[in-house]
C-alpha positions in Angstrom: 0.0 0.0 0.0 1.3 3.5 -0.9 2.1 5.7 2.1 0.5 8.7 0.3 -2.8 6.9 -0.1 -5.3 7.6 2.7 -6.0 4.6 5.0 -9.6 3.3 4.8 -11.9 4.3 7.6 -13.4 1.8 10.0 -16.7 2.1 8.2 -15.1 1.3 4.8 -13.3 -1.7 6.3 -16.5 -3.0 7.8 -18.3 -2.6 4.5 -15.5 -4.4 2.7 -15.6 -7.2 5.2 -19.4 -7.5 4.9 -19.1 -7.7 1.1 -16.6 -10.5 1.5 -18.8 -12.4 3.9 -21.9 -12.0 1.6 -19.8 -13.1 -1.4 -18.7 -16.2 0.4 -22.2 -17.2 1.4 -23.5 -16.6 -2.2 -20.7 -18.7 -3.6 -21.4 -21.6 -1.3 -25.1 -21.4 -2.0 -24.4 -21.2 -5.8 -22.3 -24.4 -5.8 -23.9 -26.9 -8.1 -24.3 -30.5 -7.2 -24.2 -31.4 -10.9 -20.8 -29.7 -11.3 -19.5 -31.4 -8.1 -21.3 -34.7 -7.8 -22.3 -36.0 -4.3 -19.8 -38.6 -3.2 -21.3 -42.1 -2.4 -20.4 -42.5 1.3 -21.8 -45.1 3.8 -24.3 -43.8 6.3 -25.6 -45.2 9.5 -28.9 -46.0 7.9 -27.4 -47.9 5.0 -25.4 -49.9 7.6 -28.5 -50.7 9.6 -27.5 -48.5 12.5 -28.9 -45.4 14.3 -27.2 -42.8 16.5 -28.3 -41.9 20.0 -29.1 -38.1 20.1 -27.7 -37.8 23.6 -24.4 -39.7 23.5 -23.9 -40.5 19.8 -23.6 -44.2 20.5 -24.5 -46.5 17.6 -27.2 -49.1 18.0 -28.9 -51.5 15.6 -31.8 -50.0 13.6 -34.3 -52.5 15.0 -33.8 -51.1 18.5 -35.6 -47.8 17.7 -37.8 -46.8 20.6 -35.7 -48.8 23.1 -33.4 -47.2 25.7 -29.8 -46.6 24.7 -27.4 -49.2 26.1 -24.9 -46.5 27.2 -27.0 -43.5 28.5 -30.5 -44.8 28.7 -32.1 -42.2 26.3 -34.8 -43.4 24.0 -33.4 -44.2 20.6 -34.9 -42.5 17.5 -33.9 -42.9 13.9 -35.1 -39.3 13.2 -36.6 -36.6 15.5 -40.1 -37.9 16.5 -42.9 -36.2 14.5 -40.4 -33.7 13.1 -42.5 -32.6 10.1 -45.7 -32.4 12.0 -44.2 -30.3 14.8 -42.3 -28.1 12.4 -45.4 -27.4 10.3 -47.4 -26.6 13.4 -44.9 -24.1 14.7 -44.4 -22.6 11.3 -48.1 -22.0 10.5 -48.6 -20.4 13.9 -45.6 -18.1 13.2 -47.1 -17.1 9.8 -50.5 -16.3 11.5 -48.8 -14.1 14.2 -46.5 -12.4 11.7 -49.4 -10.2 10.5 -50.4 -8.7 13.9 -46.8 -8.4 14.8 -46.4 -5.9 12.0 -49.8 -4.2 12.2 -50.3 -3.8 15.9 -48.3 -1.2 17.9 -45.0 -2.5 19.3 -44.4 0.5 21.5 -46.7 3.0 23.2 -45.2 6.3 24.4 -47.2 8.4 26.9 -46.1 11.9 27.7 -47.6 15.3 28.6 -48.0 15.9 24.9 -50.2 12.9 24.5 -50.0 9.2 23.6 -48.3 7.8 20.5 -48.4 4.3 19.2 -45.7 3.0 16.9 -45.5 -0.1 14.8 -42.4 -1.7 13.4 -42.9 -0.1 10.0 -43.7 3.4 11.4 -40.5 3.2 13.5 -38.5 2.3 10.4 -40.1 5.2 8.5 -39.4 7.6 11.3 -35.7 6.6 11.5 -35.4 6.9 7.7 -37.0 10.4 7.6 -35.0 11.6 10.6 -31.7 10.8 8.9 -30.8 7.6 10.7 -30.9 5.6 7.5 -28.3 3.0 8.5 -30.2 2.2 11.7 -33.5 2.1 9.8 -31.9 -0.5 7.4 -30.7 -2.6 10.4 -34.1 -2.6 12.0 -35.8 -3.4 8.7 -33.5 -6.4 8.1 -33.7 -7.7 11.7 -37.4 -7.1 12.3 -39.0 -7.7 8.8 -36.6 -9.5 6.5 -35.0 -12.0 8.9 -38.2 -13.5 10.4 -39.9 -13.7 6.9 -36.7 -15.2 5.4 -36.5 -17.9 8.1 -40.2 -18.9 7.6 -39.7 -19.0 3.8 -36.6 -21.1 4.0 -38.2 -23.6 6.5 -41.3 -23.8 4.2 -39.0 -24.6 1.2 -37.1 -27.3 3.2 -40.4 -28.9 4.4 -41.8 -29.0 0.8 -38.5 -30.4 -0.4 -38.8 -33.3 2.2 -42.5 -33.9 1.3 -41.7 -34.0 -2.4 -38.6 -36.2 -1.9 -36.5 -33.7 -3.9 -32.8 -34.4 -4.4 -32.1 -31.0 -6.0 -29.0 -29.3 -4.5 -29.1 -31.1 -1.2 -25.8 -29.5 -0.1 -27.3 -26.0 -0.7 -30.5 -27.0 1.2 -28.4 -28.1 4.2 -26.5 -24.8 4.1 -29.8 -22.9 4.0 -30.8 -24.7 7.2 -27.4 -23.6 8.7 -28.2 -20.1 7.6 -31.5 -20.2 9.5 -29.7 -21.3 12.6 -27.2 -18.5 12.2 -29.5 -15.6 11.6 -32.1 -16.6 14.2 -30.4 -14.8 17.0 -30.8 -11.4 15.3 -34.6 -11.6 15.2 -35.1 -10.2 18.7 -33.7 -6.7 18.1 -37.0 -4.9 18.4 -37.9 -6.7 21.6 -34.5 -5.7 23.1 -35.0 -2.1 22.1 -38.6 -1.9 23.5 -37.5 -3.6 26.8 -34.6 -1.3 27.1 -36.7 1.8 26.5 -39.4 0.6 28.9 -36.9 0.1 31.7 -35.1 3.4 31.1 -37.8 5.9 30.2 -39.6 6.1 33.6 -40.1 9.8 34.3 -43.4 9.6 36.1 -46.0 11.8 34.6 -43.6 13.4 32.0 -43.0 10.3 29.9 -43.5 6.6 29.9 -42.8 3.9 27.3 -44.7 0.6 27.4 -44.5 -2.4 25.1 -47.6 -2.9 22.9 -49.5 -6.0 21.8 -47.4 -6.1 18.7 -44.3 -6.7 20.8 -45.9 -9.8 22.3 -46.9 -11.1 18.9 -43.5 -10.4 17.4 -41.8 -12.2 20.4 -44.1 -15.2 19.8 -43.1 -15.2 16.1 -39.4 -15.3 17.0 -40.0 -18.1 19.5 -42.1 -20.1 17.2 -39.6 -19.9 14.3 -36.9 -21.0 16.7 -39.0 -23.9 17.8 -39.7 -24.8 14.2 -36.0 -24.7 13.3 -35.2 -26.9 16.3 -38.0 -29.4 15.4 -36.8 -29.8 11.8 -34.5 -32.7 11.2 -32.1 -31.8 8.3 -31.3 -35.5 7.9 -34.7 -35.9 6.3 -33.4 -34.0 3.3 -30.8 -36.7 2.6 -33.2 -39.6 3.1 -34.6 -39.0 -0.4 -31.0 -39.2 -1.8 -30.3 -42.4 0.1 -33.6 -43.9 -1.1 -32.8 -43.0 -4.7 -29.3 -44.4 -4.4 -30.8 -47.7 -3.0 -33.3 -48.0 -5.8 -30.5 -47.5 -8.3 -28.4 -50.2 -6.7 -31.4 -52.6 -6.7 -32.0 -52.0 -10.4 -28.4 -52.8 -11.2 -28.6 -56.0 -9.2 -31.8 -57.0 -10.9 -30.3 -56.4 -14.4 -26.7 -57.4 -14.2 -24.4 -56.3 -17.0 -23.5 -59.1 -19.4 -19.8 -60.1 -19.5 -17.7 -58.9 -22.4 -18.0 -61.1 -25.6 -21.2 -62.8 -24.4 -24.1 -63.0 -26.9 -27.4 -61.3 -26.1 -30.1 -63.6 -24.7 -32.3 -63.1 -27.8 -29.5 -64.3 -30.1 -28.9 -67.3 -27.9 -32.6 -68.2 -28.1 -32.6 -68.0 -31.9 -29.6 -70.3 -32.0 
Protein backbone atom coordinates (compact mmCIF):
# COMPACT_ATOMS: atom_id res chain seq x y z
CA UNK A 1 0.00 0.00 0.00
CA UNK A 2 1.34 3.46 -0.95
CA UNK A 3 2.07 5.68 2.06
CA UNK A 4 0.52 8.67 0.29
CA UNK A 5 -2.83 6.89 -0.09
CA UNK A 6 -5.33 7.56 2.71
CA UNK A 7 -6.03 4.63 4.99
CA UNK A 8 -9.58 3.26 4.76
CA UNK A 9 -11.85 4.27 7.59
CA UNK A 10 -13.41 1.80 10.02
CA UNK A 11 -16.72 2.06 8.16
CA UNK A 12 -15.06 1.27 4.82
CA UNK A 13 -13.26 -1.71 6.33
CA UNK A 14 -16.51 -2.97 7.85
CA UNK A 15 -18.32 -2.61 4.51
CA UNK A 16 -15.51 -4.43 2.70
CA UNK A 17 -15.60 -7.24 5.24
CA UNK A 18 -19.41 -7.46 4.91
CA UNK A 19 -19.12 -7.72 1.12
CA UNK A 20 -16.56 -10.52 1.48
CA UNK A 21 -18.81 -12.45 3.88
CA UNK A 22 -21.86 -12.03 1.61
CA UNK A 23 -19.82 -13.06 -1.44
CA UNK A 24 -18.65 -16.20 0.38
CA UNK A 25 -22.20 -17.15 1.38
CA UNK A 26 -23.49 -16.57 -2.16
CA UNK A 27 -20.65 -18.66 -3.61
CA UNK A 28 -21.44 -21.55 -1.25
CA UNK A 29 -25.14 -21.40 -2.05
CA UNK A 30 -24.42 -21.20 -5.79
CA UNK A 31 -22.28 -24.36 -5.75
CA UNK A 32 -23.87 -26.86 -8.12
CA UNK A 33 -24.30 -30.55 -7.24
CA UNK A 34 -24.22 -31.40 -10.94
CA UNK A 35 -20.82 -29.75 -11.31
CA UNK A 36 -19.47 -31.36 -8.13
CA UNK A 37 -21.33 -34.69 -7.78
CA UNK A 38 -22.26 -35.95 -4.34
CA UNK A 39 -19.83 -38.65 -3.18
CA UNK A 40 -21.25 -42.05 -2.37
CA UNK A 41 -20.38 -42.54 1.29
CA UNK A 42 -21.76 -45.09 3.78
CA UNK A 43 -24.34 -43.80 6.26
CA UNK A 44 -25.59 -45.20 9.54
CA UNK A 45 -28.95 -46.03 7.94
CA UNK A 46 -27.35 -47.90 5.03
CA UNK A 47 -25.37 -49.94 7.56
CA UNK A 48 -28.48 -50.73 9.62
CA UNK A 49 -27.49 -48.48 12.53
CA UNK A 50 -28.88 -45.43 14.31
CA UNK A 51 -27.15 -42.84 16.47
CA UNK A 52 -28.25 -41.87 19.97
CA UNK A 53 -29.13 -38.15 20.08
CA UNK A 54 -27.70 -37.84 23.61
CA UNK A 55 -24.36 -39.70 23.53
CA UNK A 56 -23.92 -40.53 19.80
CA UNK A 57 -23.59 -44.24 20.55
CA UNK A 58 -24.46 -46.51 17.61
CA UNK A 59 -27.17 -49.14 17.98
CA UNK A 60 -28.92 -51.54 15.59
CA UNK A 61 -31.77 -49.96 13.63
CA UNK A 62 -34.30 -52.47 14.97
CA UNK A 63 -33.78 -51.07 18.50
CA UNK A 64 -35.57 -47.81 17.68
CA UNK A 65 -37.80 -46.81 20.58
CA UNK A 66 -35.68 -48.76 23.06
CA UNK A 67 -33.39 -47.16 25.68
CA UNK A 68 -29.78 -46.57 24.69
CA UNK A 69 -27.41 -49.17 26.13
CA UNK A 70 -24.94 -46.46 27.20
CA UNK A 71 -26.96 -43.46 28.46
CA UNK A 72 -30.52 -44.77 28.68
CA UNK A 73 -32.07 -42.17 26.33
CA UNK A 74 -34.81 -43.36 23.99
CA UNK A 75 -33.39 -44.20 20.56
CA UNK A 76 -34.90 -42.51 17.50
CA UNK A 77 -33.89 -42.88 13.87
CA UNK A 78 -35.10 -39.31 13.23
CA UNK A 79 -36.60 -36.64 15.47
CA UNK A 80 -40.08 -37.88 16.47
CA UNK A 81 -42.90 -36.19 14.51
CA UNK A 82 -40.38 -33.74 13.08
CA UNK A 83 -42.45 -32.65 10.07
CA UNK A 84 -45.72 -32.37 12.01
CA UNK A 85 -44.25 -30.25 14.79
CA UNK A 86 -42.30 -28.06 12.37
CA UNK A 87 -45.41 -27.38 10.27
CA UNK A 88 -47.44 -26.56 13.41
CA UNK A 89 -44.88 -24.05 14.73
CA UNK A 90 -44.35 -22.55 11.28
CA UNK A 91 -48.06 -22.03 10.51
CA UNK A 92 -48.56 -20.40 13.91
CA UNK A 93 -45.62 -18.08 13.17
CA UNK A 94 -47.14 -17.13 9.80
CA UNK A 95 -50.45 -16.27 11.48
CA UNK A 96 -48.85 -14.14 14.22
CA UNK A 97 -46.52 -12.39 11.74
CA UNK A 98 -49.43 -10.22 10.54
CA UNK A 99 -50.44 -8.72 13.93
CA UNK A 100 -46.76 -8.41 14.84
CA UNK A 101 -46.35 -5.89 12.01
CA UNK A 102 -49.80 -4.25 12.20
CA UNK A 103 -50.33 -3.78 15.94
CA UNK A 104 -48.30 -1.19 17.90
CA UNK A 105 -45.04 -2.51 19.25
CA UNK A 106 -44.37 0.51 21.50
CA UNK A 107 -46.70 2.97 23.25
CA UNK A 108 -45.24 6.31 24.37
CA UNK A 109 -47.19 8.37 26.92
CA UNK A 110 -46.10 11.93 27.72
CA UNK A 111 -47.58 15.30 28.62
CA UNK A 112 -48.04 15.89 24.88
CA UNK A 113 -50.24 12.86 24.45
CA UNK A 114 -50.03 9.18 23.59
CA UNK A 115 -48.26 7.83 20.52
CA UNK A 116 -48.42 4.27 19.22
CA UNK A 117 -45.66 3.01 16.92
CA UNK A 118 -45.52 -0.14 14.81
CA UNK A 119 -42.35 -1.66 13.41
CA UNK A 120 -42.92 -0.09 10.00
CA UNK A 121 -43.72 3.36 11.44
CA UNK A 122 -40.53 3.19 13.49
CA UNK A 123 -38.50 2.30 10.40
CA UNK A 124 -40.08 5.18 8.46
CA UNK A 125 -39.38 7.61 11.32
CA UNK A 126 -35.73 6.55 11.50
CA UNK A 127 -35.36 6.92 7.72
CA UNK A 128 -36.98 10.36 7.60
CA UNK A 129 -35.04 11.64 10.61
CA UNK A 130 -31.74 10.80 8.91
CA UNK A 131 -30.80 7.57 10.73
CA UNK A 132 -30.93 5.56 7.53
CA UNK A 133 -28.33 2.98 8.53
CA UNK A 134 -30.24 2.23 11.75
CA UNK A 135 -33.49 2.06 9.77
CA UNK A 136 -31.95 -0.52 7.42
CA UNK A 137 -30.70 -2.57 10.39
CA UNK A 138 -34.15 -2.57 12.01
CA UNK A 139 -35.79 -3.41 8.67
CA UNK A 140 -33.51 -6.39 8.11
CA UNK A 141 -33.67 -7.68 11.68
CA UNK A 142 -37.40 -7.15 12.25
CA UNK A 143 -39.01 -7.69 8.83
CA UNK A 144 -36.64 -9.51 6.51
CA UNK A 145 -35.01 -12.00 8.89
CA UNK A 146 -38.21 -13.54 10.37
CA UNK A 147 -39.85 -13.73 6.93
CA UNK A 148 -36.69 -15.22 5.41
CA UNK A 149 -36.53 -17.87 8.13
CA UNK A 150 -40.15 -18.87 7.57
CA UNK A 151 -39.71 -19.00 3.78
CA UNK A 152 -36.56 -21.14 4.03
CA UNK A 153 -38.20 -23.57 6.45
CA UNK A 154 -41.25 -23.79 4.18
CA UNK A 155 -39.00 -24.58 1.21
CA UNK A 156 -37.14 -27.27 3.17
CA UNK A 157 -40.39 -28.85 4.38
CA UNK A 158 -41.79 -28.96 0.85
CA UNK A 159 -38.51 -30.44 -0.38
CA UNK A 160 -38.82 -33.28 2.15
CA UNK A 161 -42.49 -33.92 1.30
CA UNK A 162 -41.72 -34.00 -2.44
CA UNK A 163 -38.61 -36.18 -1.87
CA UNK A 164 -36.53 -33.73 -3.86
CA UNK A 165 -32.82 -34.42 -4.38
CA UNK A 166 -32.13 -31.04 -5.98
CA UNK A 167 -29.02 -29.34 -4.52
CA UNK A 168 -29.06 -31.08 -1.17
CA UNK A 169 -25.82 -29.48 -0.07
CA UNK A 170 -27.29 -26.02 -0.65
CA UNK A 171 -30.46 -26.98 1.20
CA UNK A 172 -28.35 -28.09 4.17
CA UNK A 173 -26.50 -24.77 4.09
CA UNK A 174 -29.83 -22.93 4.01
CA UNK A 175 -30.78 -24.71 7.22
CA UNK A 176 -27.45 -23.65 8.71
CA UNK A 177 -28.22 -20.09 7.63
CA UNK A 178 -31.55 -20.24 9.51
CA UNK A 179 -29.70 -21.29 12.64
CA UNK A 180 -27.16 -18.48 12.17
CA UNK A 181 -29.55 -15.56 11.62
CA UNK A 182 -32.10 -16.63 14.22
CA UNK A 183 -30.35 -14.80 17.03
CA UNK A 184 -30.81 -11.39 15.33
CA UNK A 185 -34.61 -11.57 15.21
CA UNK A 186 -35.14 -10.19 18.72
CA UNK A 187 -33.69 -6.73 18.06
CA UNK A 188 -37.01 -4.89 18.38
CA UNK A 189 -37.90 -6.70 21.59
CA UNK A 190 -34.52 -5.75 23.08
CA UNK A 191 -35.02 -2.08 22.11
CA UNK A 192 -38.55 -1.90 23.54
CA UNK A 193 -37.52 -3.64 26.76
CA UNK A 194 -34.57 -1.26 27.13
CA UNK A 195 -36.70 1.83 26.55
CA UNK A 196 -39.43 0.59 28.88
CA UNK A 197 -36.89 0.14 31.66
CA UNK A 198 -35.05 3.43 31.09
CA UNK A 199 -37.83 5.87 30.24
CA UNK A 200 -39.62 6.09 33.56
CA UNK A 201 -40.08 9.78 34.25
CA UNK A 202 -43.39 9.62 36.11
CA UNK A 203 -46.04 11.85 34.57
CA UNK A 204 -43.61 13.36 32.03
CA UNK A 205 -42.98 10.30 29.85
CA UNK A 206 -43.47 6.58 29.90
CA UNK A 207 -42.75 3.87 27.32
CA UNK A 208 -44.71 0.61 27.42
CA UNK A 209 -44.54 -2.40 25.10
CA UNK A 210 -47.61 -2.87 22.92
CA UNK A 211 -49.47 -5.96 21.83
CA UNK A 212 -47.39 -6.05 18.65
CA UNK A 213 -44.28 -6.69 20.76
CA UNK A 214 -45.89 -9.78 22.29
CA UNK A 215 -46.94 -11.05 18.86
CA UNK A 216 -43.48 -10.37 17.45
CA UNK A 217 -41.79 -12.15 20.35
CA UNK A 218 -44.05 -15.15 19.80
CA UNK A 219 -43.13 -15.18 16.08
CA UNK A 220 -39.45 -15.29 16.97
CA UNK A 221 -39.96 -18.06 19.53
CA UNK A 222 -42.14 -20.11 17.16
CA UNK A 223 -39.61 -19.86 14.32
CA UNK A 224 -36.87 -20.95 16.71
CA UNK A 225 -38.97 -23.94 17.81
CA UNK A 226 -39.72 -24.78 14.17
CA UNK A 227 -36.02 -24.68 13.33
CA UNK A 228 -35.20 -26.92 16.31
CA UNK A 229 -37.99 -29.37 15.42
CA UNK A 230 -36.85 -29.79 11.83
CA UNK A 231 -34.47 -32.69 11.21
CA UNK A 232 -32.12 -31.84 8.30
CA UNK A 233 -31.29 -35.54 7.88
CA UNK A 234 -34.73 -35.92 6.33
CA UNK A 235 -33.41 -34.00 3.31
CA UNK A 236 -30.84 -36.71 2.64
CA UNK A 237 -33.25 -39.63 3.09
CA UNK A 238 -34.57 -39.01 -0.42
CA UNK A 239 -31.02 -39.21 -1.82
CA UNK A 240 -30.31 -42.43 0.07
CA UNK A 241 -33.62 -43.89 -1.12
CA UNK A 242 -32.83 -42.99 -4.75
CA UNK A 243 -29.32 -44.45 -4.44
CA UNK A 244 -30.76 -47.66 -2.96
CA UNK A 245 -33.27 -47.97 -5.81
CA UNK A 246 -30.48 -47.49 -8.34
CA UNK A 247 -28.42 -50.22 -6.69
CA UNK A 248 -31.40 -52.60 -6.68
CA UNK A 249 -31.99 -51.98 -10.40
CA UNK A 250 -28.35 -52.77 -11.18
CA UNK A 251 -28.58 -55.97 -9.16
CA UNK A 252 -31.81 -56.98 -10.89
CA UNK A 253 -30.32 -56.39 -14.36
CA UNK A 254 -26.66 -57.43 -14.17
CA UNK A 255 -24.41 -56.34 -16.96
CA UNK A 256 -23.53 -59.12 -19.44
CA UNK A 257 -19.83 -60.08 -19.54
CA UNK A 258 -17.73 -58.88 -22.44
CA UNK A 259 -18.03 -61.09 -25.55
CA UNK A 260 -21.24 -62.79 -24.40
CA UNK A 261 -24.07 -62.98 -26.91
CA UNK A 262 -27.39 -61.32 -26.09
CA UNK A 263 -30.12 -63.55 -24.68
CA UNK A 264 -32.32 -63.08 -27.78
CA UNK A 265 -29.51 -64.26 -30.08
CA UNK A 266 -28.93 -67.33 -27.92
CA UNK A 267 -32.64 -68.17 -28.07
CA UNK A 268 -32.61 -67.97 -31.87
CA UNK A 269 -29.63 -70.30 -32.02
